[in-house]
Each structure stands twice: as structure tokens, then as C-alpha cells.
C-alpha positions as CSV (number, residue, x, y, z in Angstrom):
1,M,0.0,0.0,0.0
2,F,2.9,2.4,0.8
3,L,4.5,1.7,-2.6
4,M,1.2,2.3,-4.4
5,L,0.9,5.6,-2.6
6,V,4.5,6.5,-3.7
7,R,3.8,5.6,-7.3
8,N,0.6,7.7,-7.4
9,L,2.4,10.7,-5.8
10,T,5.5,10.6,-7.8
11,G,4.4,8.9,-11.0
12,A,7.4,6.5,-11.0
13,Q,6.6,3.5,-13.1
14,W,9.4,1.3,-11.7
15,V,7.7,1.1,-8.2
16,P,5.5,-1.9,-9.1
17,R,8.6,-3.9,-9.9
18,L,9.4,-3.9,-6.2
19,Y,6.1,-5.7,-5.3
20,P,7.5,-9.3,-5.6
21,F,10.5,-8.5,-3.5
22,I,8.4,-7.0,-0.8
23,V,6.1,-10.0,-0.7
24,L,9.1,-12.4,-0.6
25,L,10.7,-10.4,2.2
26,F,7.5,-10.4,4.2
27,Y,6.9,-14.1,4.0
28,T,10.6,-14.8,4.7
29,G,10.4,-12.8,7.9
30,T,7.2,-14.6,8.9
31,V,8.9,-18.0,8.4
32,V,11.9,-17.0,10.4
33,A,9.7,-15.7,13.2
34,I,7.7,-18.9,13.4
35,T,10.7,-21.2,13.4
36,T,13.0,-19.2,15.7
37,S,11.0,-17.0,18.0
38,R,7.9,-19.2,18.3
39,V,5.6,-16.3,17.6
40,F,2.8,-18.7,16.8
41,N,1.8,-22.2,18.0
42,A,0.9,-24.6,15.2
43,R,-1.6,-26.5,17.3
44,Q,-3.3,-23.3,18.4
45,I,-3.4,-22.0,14.8
46,L,-5.1,-25.2,13.7
47,I,-7.7,-25.0,16.5
48,V,-8.4,-21.4,15.9
49,C,-8.7,-22.0,12.1
50,L,-11.0,-24.9,12.6
51,Q,-13.1,-22.8,15.0
52,K,-13.4,-19.9,12.6
53,V,-14.2,-22.2,9.6
54,L,-17.0,-23.7,11.6
55,L,-18.2,-20.3,12.8
56,V,-18.1,-18.6,9.4
57,G,-19.5,-21.6,7.5
58,S,-22.5,-22.1,9.9
59,V,-23.3,-18.4,9.9
60,A,-23.0,-18.0,6.2
61,A,-25.2,-21.1,5.6
62,V,-27.9,-19.8,7.9
63,A,-27.7,-16.3,6.5
64,Y,-28.1,-17.6,3.0
65,G,-31.0,-19.7,3.9
66,V,-32.8,-16.9,5.8
67,D,-32.2,-14.4,2.9
68,L,-33.4,-17.0,0.4
69,L,-36.5,-17.7,2.5
70,L,-37.4,-14.0,2.9
71,S,-36.7,-12.8,-0.6
72,D,-40.1,-13.9,-1.8
73,Y,-42.1,-12.3,1.1
74,S,-40.6,-8.9,1.9
75,V,-38.9,-6.0,0.3
76,G,-35.1,-5.9,-0.1
77,P,-34.0,-3.6,2.8
78,A,-36.2,-5.4,5.4
79,S,-35.0,-8.8,4.4
80,W,-31.4,-7.6,4.4
81,V,-31.7,-6.1,7.9
82,F,-33.4,-9.1,9.3
83,T,-30.8,-11.5,7.8
84,I,-27.9,-9.4,9.3
85,A,-29.6,-9.5,12.7
86,V,-30.0,-13.2,12.6
87,A,-26.4,-13.7,11.4
88,L,-25.0,-11.5,14.2
89,W,-27.0,-13.3,16.9
90,L,-26.0,-16.7,15.6
91,A,-22.3,-15.6,15.4
92,A,-22.3,-14.5,19.0
93,F,-24.1,-17.6,20.2
94,L,-21.9,-20.1,18.2
95,N,-18.7,-18.2,19.2
96,E,-19.3,-18.7,22.9
97,R,-20.2,-22.4,22.4
98,L,-17.2,-23.1,20.3
99,D,-14.9,-21.4,22.8
100,R,-16.2,-23.7,25.5
101,F,-15.9,-26.8,23.2
102,F,-12.3,-26.0,22.4
103,E,-11.5,-25.0,26.0
104,I,-10.8,-21.4,25.1
105,Y,-11.9,-18.7,27.5
106,P,-10.9,-15.4,25.9
107,Q,-13.3,-13.5,28.3
108,G,-12.9,-13.2,32.0
109,K,-16.6,-13.7,32.5
110,V,-16.6,-17.2,31.0
111,A,-13.5,-18.1,32.9
112,R,-15.0,-17.0,36.2
113,Q,-18.1,-19.1,35.5
114,A,-16.0,-22.1,34.8
115,A,-13.9,-21.5,38.0
116,F,-17.1,-21.2,40.1
117,S,-18.4,-24.4,38.6
118,V,-15.2,-26.2,39.6
119,A,-15.4,-24.8,43.1
120,Q,-18.9,-26.1,43.5
121,K,-18.3,-29.6,42.1
122,E,-14.9,-30.5,43.4
123,R,-14.1,-31.1,47.1
124,T,-10.7,-32.7,47.2
125,I,-7.5,-30.6,47.0
126,E,-6.1,-32.7,44.1
127,G,-9.4,-32.6,42.1
128,L,-9.6,-28.8,42.6
129,E,-6.0,-28.2,41.4
130,A,-6.4,-30.4,38.4
131,A,-9.7,-28.7,37.3
132,F,-8.5,-25.2,38.0
133,R,-5.4,-25.8,35.9
134,G,-7.6,-26.7,33.0
135,V,-9.6,-23.5,33.4
136,L,-6.5,-21.4,33.6
137,K,-5.0,-23.0,30.4
138,G,-8.2,-22.3,28.6
139,W,-8.4,-18.7,29.8
140,G,-4.8,-17.9,28.6
141,N,-4.8,-20.2,25.6
142,A,-1.7,-21.7,27.1
143,E,-0.2,-25.1,27.4
144,T,0.8,-24.8,31.0
145,A,-0.6,-23.5,34.3
146,L,0.7,-23.6,37.8
147,I,-1.0,-23.6,41.2
148,L,1.1,-23.6,44.4
149,S,-0.7,-23.5,47.8
150,G,0.4,-23.7,51.4
151,N,0.9,-21.6,54.5
152,K,3.1,-18.6,55.1
153,Q,6.1,-20.8,55.7
154,S,6.0,-22.6,52.4
155,V,3.9,-23.2,49.3
156,G,4.1,-26.0,46.8
157,S,2.5,-28.7,44.7
158,G,4.2,-32.1,44.4
159,A,8.0,-31.9,44.1
160,L,7.9,-28.1,43.5
161,Q,8.2,-26.2,46.8
162,L,9.0,-22.5,47.6
163,E,10.0,-21.2,51.0
164,G,7.8,-18.5,52.4
165,E,10.8,-16.3,53.1
166,G,12.6,-17.1,49.9
167,P,13.4,-14.5,47.2
168,V,10.5,-15.5,44.9
169,M,7.8,-15.3,47.6
170,R,9.2,-12.0,49.1
171,T,9.2,-10.4,45.6
172,M,5.7,-11.7,44.9
173,R,4.4,-10.2,48.2
174,E,5.9,-7.0,47.2
175,L,4.7,-6.9,43.5
176,R,1.5,-8.9,43.9
177,W,1.8,-9.9,40.2
178,A,4.6,-10.3,37.8
179,T,5.3,-10.9,34.1
180,P,8.7,-11.2,32.3
181,E,8.1,-7.9,30.6
182,R,7.4,-6.1,33.9
183,L,10.5,-7.5,35.4
184,M,12.6,-6.4,32.4
185,R,11.2,-2.8,32.5
186,E,11.6,-2.2,36.3
187,R,14.8,-1.9,38.3
188,T,16.9,-5.0,38.7
189,T,17.6,-6.6,42.1
190,P,18.9,-10.1,43.0
191,E,15.4,-11.1,44.3
192,R,13.7,-10.0,41.1
193,D,16.4,-11.9,39.1
194,A,15.4,-15.0,41.1
195,L,11.8,-14.4,40.2
196,R,12.6,-13.9,36.6
197,E,14.5,-17.2,36.6
198,F,11.6,-18.9,38.2
199,L,9.2,-17.6,35.5
200,N,11.6,-18.8,32.8
201,T,12.1,-22.2,34.4
202,Q,8.3,-22.8,34.8
203,Q,7.6,-21.3,31.3
204,L,5.1,-18.8,32.8
205,G,3.9,-15.6,31.2
206,V,2.2,-14.2,34.3
207,L,2.2,-15.0,38.0
208,V,0.0,-13.6,40.7
209,I,-0.3,-14.2,44.5
210,E,-3.4,-14.4,46.7
211,E,-3.2,-14.6,50.4
212,G,-6.1,-15.6,52.6
213,L,-6.5,-16.0,56.4
214,A,-4.9,-19.5,56.5
215,L,-3.7,-20.2,52.9
216,T,-1.3,-18.6,50.5
217,G,-1.5,-19.4,46.8
218,L,0.5,-18.7,43.7
219,V,-1.3,-18.9,40.4
220,G,0.5,-18.8,37.1
221,V,-0.3,-19.3,33.4
222,G,2.1,-20.1,30.6
223,Q,2.8,-18.0,27.6
224,G,-0.2,-17.6,25.3
225,A,-0.4,-19.2,22.0
226,S,0.1,-15.9,20.2
227,R,3.3,-15.3,22.4
228,R,1.9,-11.8,23.2
229,P,2.6,-10.4,26.6
230,Y,-0.2,-10.4,29.1
231,T,-1.9,-7.0,29.4
232,Y,-2.9,-5.3,32.7
233,P,-6.6,-6.1,32.2
234,Q,-5.7,-9.7,31.7
235,V,-3.6,-9.6,34.9
236,M,-6.6,-8.3,36.8
237,Q,-8.8,-11.1,35.4
238,L,-6.2,-13.6,36.6
239,R,-6.2,-12.0,40.0
240,E,-9.9,-12.5,40.2
241,L,-9.5,-16.1,39.2
242,A,-6.8,-16.6,41.8
243,T,-9.2,-15.3,44.5
244,I,-11.7,-18.1,43.5
245,V,-8.9,-20.7,43.4
246,E,-7.6,-19.6,46.8
247,G,-11.0,-19.6,48.4
248,A,-11.9,-23.1,47.1
249,L,-8.5,-24.6,48.1
250,E,-8.7,-23.0,51.6
251,R,-12.1,-24.6,52.1
252,A,-10.7,-28.0,50.9
253,H,-7.7,-27.6,53.3
254,F,-10.0,-26.8,56.2
255,S,-12.2,-29.7,55.4
256,A,-9.2,-32.1,55.3
257,K,-8.0,-30.8,58.7
258,V,-11.4,-31.1,60.2
259,Q,-11.6,-34.7,59.1
260,H,-8.2,-35.5,60.5
261,T,-9.2,-33.8,63.8
262,E,-12.4,-35.8,64.0
263,Q,-10.5,-39.0,63.3
264,L,-8.1,-38.3,66.1
265,A,-11.0,-37.4,68.5
266,T,-12.6,-40.7,67.6
267,V,-9.4,-42.5,68.3
268,G,-9.1,-40.8,71.7
269,V,-12.6,-41.9,72.7
270,L,-11.8,-45.5,71.5
271,G,-8.5,-45.5,73.5
272,A,-10.3,-44.6,76.7
273,S,-13.0,-47.2,76.1
274,L,-10.7,-50.0,75.1
275,A,-8.2,-49.6,77.9
276,H,-9.7,-52.4,80.0
277,E,-10.2,-54.5,76.9
278,I,-6.4,-54.4,76.3
279,R,-5.7,-54.7,80.0
280,N,-7.6,-58.0,80.3
281,P,-5.4,-60.0,77.9
282,L,-2.3,-58.4,79.4
283,V,-3.4,-59.5,82.9
284,S,-3.9,-63.1,81.6
285,I,-0.5,-63.1,79.9
286,K,1.1,-61.8,83.1
287,T,-0.5,-64.4,85.3
288,F,0.6,-67.3,83.0
289,V,4.1,-65.9,82.8
290,Q,4.3,-65.9,86.6
291,L,3.0,-69.5,86.8
292,L,5.3,-70.7,84.0
293,P,8.4,-71.5,86.1
294,N,6.4,-73.8,88.4
295,H,4.3,-75.5,85.7
296,Y,6.7,-75.7,82.8
297,Q,7.0,-79.5,83.0
298,D,3.2,-79.9,82.6
299,P,2.5,-80.4,78.9
300,A,-1.2,-79.4,79.2
301,F,-0.2,-76.1,80.9
302,R,2.4,-75.4,78.2
303,N,-0.1,-76.0,75.4
304,K,-2.7,-73.8,77.1
305,F,-0.1,-71.2,77.7
306,F,1.2,-71.1,74.1
307,R,-2.4,-71.0,72.8
308,L,-3.5,-68.3,75.1
309,I,-0.5,-66.1,74.4
310,G,-1.0,-66.3,70.7
311,D,-4.8,-65.6,70.9
312,E,-4.4,-62.6,73.3
313,V,-1.5,-61.1,71.4
314,N,-3.5,-61.4,68.1
315,R,-6.5,-59.7,69.8
316,I,-4.3,-56.7,70.9
317,D,-2.7,-56.6,67.5
318,Q,-6.0,-56.4,65.7
319,L,-7.3,-53.6,68.0
320,T,-4.2,-51.5,67.6
321,D,-4.2,-52.0,63.8
322,Q,-7.8,-50.8,63.6
323,L,-7.0,-47.8,65.7
324,L,-4.0,-46.9,63.6
325,D,-5.9,-47.3,60.4
326,L,-8.7,-45.1,61.6
327,S,-6.4,-42.3,62.8
328,A,-4.2,-42.2,59.7
329,P,-5.3,-39.3,57.4
330,R,-6.0,-40.5,53.9
331,A,-7.9,-39.7,50.8
332,F,-10.9,-41.9,50.5
333,A,-11.3,-43.9,47.2
334,A,-14.4,-46.0,46.4
335,L,-14.0,-49.7,45.5
336,M,-16.3,-52.6,45.2
337,L,-16.4,-54.4,48.6
338,D,-18.7,-56.5,50.9
339,L,-20.3,-54.2,53.4
340,H,-21.0,-56.7,56.2
341,P,-17.4,-57.8,56.9
342,V,-16.4,-54.1,57.2
343,L,-19.3,-53.4,59.7
344,L,-18.5,-56.5,61.7
345,S,-14.8,-55.5,62.0
346,S,-15.9,-52.1,63.2
347,L,-18.2,-53.6,65.8
348,D,-15.1,-54.8,67.7
349,L,-14.3,-51.2,68.4
350,V,-17.8,-50.2,69.4
351,T,-18.5,-53.2,71.8
352,A,-16.0,-52.1,74.4
353,K,-17.5,-48.6,74.7
354,A,-21.1,-50.0,74.7
355,S,-20.2,-52.5,77.4
356,H,-18.4,-49.9,79.5
357,R,-21.6,-47.7,79.4
358,Q,-23.9,-50.7,79.9
359,V,-25.6,-50.2,76.6
360,E,-27.1,-53.1,74.6
361,L,-25.8,-53.4,71.0
362,K,-28.2,-54.9,68.5
363,T,-27.5,-55.9,64.9
364,D,-29.6,-57.0,62.0
365,F,-27.6,-57.3,58.8
366,A,-30.4,-58.3,56.4
367,A,-29.0,-56.9,53.1
368,S,-28.3,-59.6,50.5
369,P,-26.3,-59.2,48.5
370,D,-24.2,-56.7,50.4
371,R,-21.8,-55.5,47.6
372,V,-21.3,-51.7,47.7
373,F,-19.1,-49.2,45.9
374,T,-17.4,-47.3,48.7
375,D,-14.3,-47.0,50.9
376,A,-13.9,-49.3,53.8
377,S,-12.2,-46.8,56.1
378,A,-14.9,-44.2,55.3
379,V,-17.5,-46.8,56.3
380,K,-15.7,-47.5,59.6
381,Q,-15.4,-43.8,60.5
382,V,-19.0,-43.0,59.7
383,M,-20.3,-46.0,61.5
384,L,-18.2,-45.4,64.6
385,N,-19.2,-41.7,64.8
386,L,-22.9,-42.6,64.5
387,C,-22.6,-45.4,67.1
388,F,-20.7,-43.2,69.6
389,N,-23.3,-40.5,69.2
390,A,-26.0,-43.0,69.8
391,I,-24.3,-44.4,72.9
392,Q,-23.9,-41.0,74.4
393,A,-27.6,-40.2,73.6
394,V,-28.9,-43.1,75.7
395,D,-26.3,-42.6,78.5
396,A,-28.8,-40.9,80.8
397,C,-31.9,-43.0,79.8
398,E,-33.6,-45.7,81.9
399,E,-32.4,-49.3,81.4
400,S,-35.2,-50.3,79.0
401,R,-34.1,-47.6,76.5
402,R,-30.3,-48.1,76.8
403,W,-29.9,-49.8,73.4
404,V,-28.3,-49.1,70.0
405,A,-29.3,-51.0,66.8
406,I,-27.4,-51.3,63.6
407,A,-29.1,-52.7,60.5
408,T,-28.7,-53.1,56.8
409,R,-31.2,-53.6,54.0
410,N,-31.5,-53.4,50.2
411,V,-33.3,-50.3,48.9
412,G,-33.6,-50.4,45.1
413,D,-30.1,-50.3,43.6
414,R,-28.5,-49.2,46.9
415,I,-27.9,-50.6,50.3
416,E,-29.0,-48.7,53.4
417,M,-27.2,-48.9,56.8
418,S,-29.2,-47.5,59.7
419,V,-28.1,-46.7,63.3
420,S,-30.9,-46.2,65.8
421,D,-31.1,-45.6,69.5
422,G,-33.6,-45.5,72.3
423,G,-32.6,-42.0,73.4
424,P,-34.6,-38.8,73.6
425,G,-34.2,-37.9,69.9
426,I,-33.0,-34.7,68.3
427,S,-34.4,-31.4,69.4
428,P,-36.3,-29.4,66.7
429,E,-34.0,-26.4,66.8
430,I,-30.9,-28.6,66.0
431,R,-32.6,-30.8,63.3
432,P,-32.5,-28.3,60.4
433,K,-28.7,-27.6,60.9
434,L,-27.8,-31.1,61.9
435,F,-25.2,-31.8,59.2
436,Q,-23.6,-28.3,59.4
437,P,-20.4,-27.8,61.4
438,F,-20.5,-26.7,65.1
439,Q,-24.0,-27.9,65.7
440,T,-24.1,-29.9,69.0
441,T,-26.1,-30.5,72.2
442,K,-23.2,-32.2,74.1
443,S,-21.3,-30.5,76.8
444,S,-18.0,-31.5,75.1
445,G,-16.9,-31.6,71.5
446,F,-17.2,-29.2,68.6
447,G,-20.2,-30.6,66.7
448,L,-18.1,-31.6,63.7
449,G,-18.8,-35.3,63.5
450,L,-22.0,-35.4,61.4
451,A,-20.6,-32.6,59.1
452,V,-17.5,-34.6,58.5
453,C,-19.6,-37.8,57.9
454,S,-21.8,-35.9,55.4
455,D,-18.7,-34.5,53.6
456,I,-17.0,-37.9,53.4
457,L,-20.1,-39.6,52.1
458,A,-20.8,-36.9,49.5
459,N,-17.3,-37.6,48.0
460,L,-18.2,-41.3,47.7
461,H,-21.7,-40.6,46.1
462,A,-23.4,-41.9,49.4
463,T,-26.0,-40.0,51.4
464,I,-26.9,-39.6,55.1
465,T,-30.3,-38.6,56.4
466,V,-32.2,-38.7,59.7
467,D,-35.7,-39.9,60.2
468,P,-38.5,-37.5,61.1
469,A,-39.1,-37.0,64.8
470,E,-41.7,-39.2,66.4
471,P,-42.9,-39.1,70.0
472,D,-41.2,-41.6,72.4
473,R,-38.6,-42.6,69.8
474,G,-34.9,-41.9,69.6
475,A,-33.0,-40.9,66.5
476,T,-32.4,-43.0,63.4
477,F,-29.7,-42.1,60.9
478,R,-29.7,-43.8,57.5
479,V,-26.6,-44.1,55.2
480,S,-27.3,-45.1,51.6
481,F,-24.4,-46.6,49.7
482,P,-24.4,-47.1,45.9
483,C,-24.0,-50.7,44.6
484,Q,-22.3,-49.6,41.3
485,P,-19.9,-46.9,40.4
486,L,-21.6,-43.6,39.5
487,S,-20.4,-40.8,37.2
488,S,-19.3,-37.5,38.8
């Protein structure tokens, strides 16, 4: 265009002869830029081209059809205006749908909606991080995304860890956001050089920090497919996304800590209740050891001694193994298993507490078959929590109502486990908030047990409910387990 302007102004007829050389120079520069500077990304170019072809082809076909249909029924201008209106609406509609299909989020609004959706659906830390990385990569049209979370002492994910007082974290707390271009423009310091090296190593085009009350998070996105620097409005969009990420991860961290705390509290209750159960075999072993020197020559005594020692040690070993398995924090994973053996093994831990409180324990395992898709440790923790609550509920009742019943039955394509008691029931003011944290009528404890049980079961596609209140009846909790794997 410049050469054409020069020719028209000067009248020089030799200017058009330069056109081929200019075109050749332009394309040569383009090829060099693509192969050396990675100005473009071949995969992204293919995706964008495919998206635009689908968009233009669909809109053109619909516009042609509408214009053809209206040409016989209306005057030219009206048909032309209506066709353009339909084409513009269809283009906007299809463009948004295609962006979602190809995981491209060019607008902050769409990315925020995707992030909120992830925060609502995912509950585990690992699931949240994986899903948020997908949203961030779609937002930036990038191949990489980074999420590091932790406390003020350190943040990390997997093998990548950063010290809270290290140069990278100190610089990020000072700047709040960083891009390679910003670090190149501003003054150079050793700490900023360390941050620039971190961005280069992780192949990040932008990095922001978000600090909550209990959690600190670093959120970064790789260089975009166009290799253009991130603009300030894009940085602000990423900071909004980082706020959503930090809030969801903080909730997940808190939930994991609460589960661990509730597990340890359950183990503490079990330890006090099972003290005499462990003491009894130890007393028997001690007695036989004291008698052994005087009765060693008696074969019957030796056989009885060896048999008793093995049985009592195995009994103690089983109890301690179950306690350790319950107290160990873990991520629950659903598998196909038989429900009744899991419940029977958990009853060993409940019997001592019920016997100590003089509470009758009833069982009615009627479900057949009893195959469920769940986690054995989760079943144990939920059952123990419900049983301990029931035992405490009947503690002050008269003798005829000091009972706890555990039952199973088949309900459609699920298996239901119920825990009932003869206690006074649940007060009306507590019932609506029963499965929320910090709701309790006991003088001790924090009211986290049922909330933790509900959270655990939700992750395993199981449910927990309580029967409606009835006069002169205690509480009945029902846990429904799926018999087959369910989709998320």
C-alpha cells in the first residue's frame, strides 16, 4: 500500500517492480519468526482456524437460507436487515459455544463461570487443582498452568516447593503480580532476578499471588499461543480467578484438617473405652508368665499357655491395627467391597464402649447381596461416629431404653445402613442444621462429627439422612451406599 501511494504521488513507473521482492521479504520474515521465536503455535493455529471455519460456515449457511426464504415475502431492505440481525446473533451464540468446546476462555466472565463451577463440584485438593489448571490454560490459551498453595512458611505442589521467606515469595508479596516484561522494565535486584529465573524455568507468562487467612496461593499461566505479553486487564482477570482458586483450596484444606481432627478425636474416645479390653489379655498373659516357672513341666499347661499367648496377642494386635488405620489421614477412594465384613470388624471397636456404658448393642444385617461401591475406612469412620453419638444419647436413659441398633437392607439399587437408639431424639432447633459444622447439644466436642460424615459420604456418592421426629422414639440415621460406580 505504501508503494502504491508513492507511485501515485511521484508517477514513478518502476515502483510496481518492487512488489514481488516486498512480498518475498514479508513471507521470509514470517517463516523466520515462526521457526526461531515461536511467535505462533501450530496446534493453536489449527484449533483457531477450525473454530473460525465452523463459525463462518455455519453463519453463512444460515444467513443464505434466511435471505433465500425471505426474498419472496418482503422488500429488499427489510430482508437484508433481518438477515444481518439473525447472522450477528448466531455468530455471538456459536462463538461462545465453540470457545467452551475448544476450552478457550478469551473473556474473564466465561473463565469466572468455569472456575465457580469447579469450586462447587470438586471437594478434594487434588481434584480442585487439576480442574483449575484446565480452566487457567483455557483462559490464557496456554499449554501450562501452575498452582502452588500452602501456609506462610512454604507453598508447593508435588515436588515443587517454595520457601515462604525465599526471594521468589518475598518479591511476589511486594509486587502482587509479575510478568517477564514487567521485570525487564523495572529496576533489577537479586530477588527480582530470582523471580525472573523462576518464571523462565516454569515457562510462565504471568504469575499472581493471593493470600487468605490461612492459605497462600501462587497462580501462574504459561505464555499464550500468540506469544503476546499479558496486558494489565488480563492480569486483573487472573487475580480474580486466583481469588476463586484460593477460596476453594482454603475450604478444601480446612475440610481435610477437620476430618483429621475428627478422626483423632474418635481414636481418643476409643482409646479410653478400650483400655480395659487391652488390660484383660495383658493380665492373663502376666498371670501365666508368673506361673510358667512352676508348671513348665506340665504339657497341658504349656499347650494352654502357648495357645492363650497367641490368641491374646493377636487380639491386641487387631485392636491397635484398627486404631492406627482409623487415625491415619487419607484420601478416600471408592472400591467394590462387601459391606457386612467391614461393619463386623468395626463392631469390635464399638463393643467395648457400649459394654463400659452398659448399653445393649443390636445388629440386623439383612442386606443380601451386600456388595457396595465405597471406601472401607470411610464406612468405619461414619459407623463409629454414629454409634458413639447414639451411645452418648442413651447414657442418661432408663435401662429399657439403653440400646443401639445397627441394621442393613436393600433399597432399590442401593444398600442402606441404619443406626438407631432409644434416646430422647433430636431437638427441633438442631434438626435443620444437623449436618452443618459446630451444631451440637453435648457439653464437650465441637459438633463436627456429622458434618465430616456428610462430607466424606458426598465424595463417595453416598448420602446420610435422619428420620423425622416421632414421640417416644430416639434418633435413626440412614446411610445409603451405591451398589455400582456412579459418574461425577
